[in-house]
C-alpha positions, 0 to 999 in steps of 0.5 A: 516487438513481440519478444520485447512484450514477452520478455516483460511479461515475463519479467512481471511473473517473475516479480509476481512470484516474489511478491510476499503473499506468495513466499510460502509456495514452491517453485512449480506452484508459484509458476503455476499461480503467476502464469494465471496473471494478466498485466495492467499498467496505469497512469499517475492519478487513474483510478483502479477501482472504487469503493463498492465496485464489485469486487471480483480480483485481487492485485500486486504491485510490480512497479510504481505506488498505489494509494487506497483510501477511504472517503466520507459523503462529504469528500473528507479522505482517509488514506490509508496506505501508500502500497510499494512494489510487492504488495497485494490489495483487493484481497478481501474480494479474493475470499468473499467476490463482494464489493471494494472496501476502499478507493484504489488509485495509482499514485504514481505511474505503476504496473499491476499483476491481476489474478481474477478470483476464479482463477486464485480459487480453482489454484487453491482447491489444487493447493489447499496448503497455500491457505495459510498464508493468505489468512495470515496476510488478510490478518495482518492487513486487519490488524493495520487497519484497526490500528490505524484507524484507532491511533486517528479516533484516540490520539492526538495530532502529534502522535499520530503524526510521529507515528506516521513519519516514524512508520514512513521512515521504516519503509522507505529504508526497507524500500528497494531505492529504484522503486522510486518511492516518494514523499507525500505532500502535507495535505496527503499527510494530513489525510493519512492522520485525519487532519487538516493540512494547516494543522500538519503544517503548524505541527511540522513548523514546530518541530522543525524549529526544535531541530526535530525534524528537516523540511528542505526541497519538499523533502522532510528528514528525521534529525532527532528520531528519539524525540520524535519517538517520545512524542509518538506515545 
């Protein structure tokens, strides 16, 4: 039993070392950092943290999917991302240690590697060359979120939805098939593009009649990528 737990932990730390955030580090630096991590598992729907809660750690997805979103006081939700294995979140707390800027939930059963802020800062103090990679990831996340908010605020629903489907299709093709990446429901698609489920349903049905997409057994397939790309502009 103990040997099995150790093997599972070693595998989790190996996956953490392969996380794109640490690609700029050498093998020994990765090993030093990943041994500081501890592993936690969450069941589908479990809250990982709430927006506004204290932020004292960053996390990397080792398996499963994590849902990142923000909610209004009226209960409306804007879905920011569904994170896959190898992606990180909570990284803003890495720098300032302040409250969380979004909600994080387990979209499916998942395993996370958690790095406490004090441990990462101690590592970076001894390895200052690792900072540029951290900054690069933060800038990339900021750009993605800015683009997402701009799309919701400035584009009509068909363009927002077409962009979201193209982006999800690209992510699905680049993801390891063993990750078990699932489809989003129409309500979740609505949360992703800032629209009601009924509006998303109407748009998808229209595109299916026109042969742009196919929906079968709750699975969506793109049939005419060129048409969808035109809709996205």
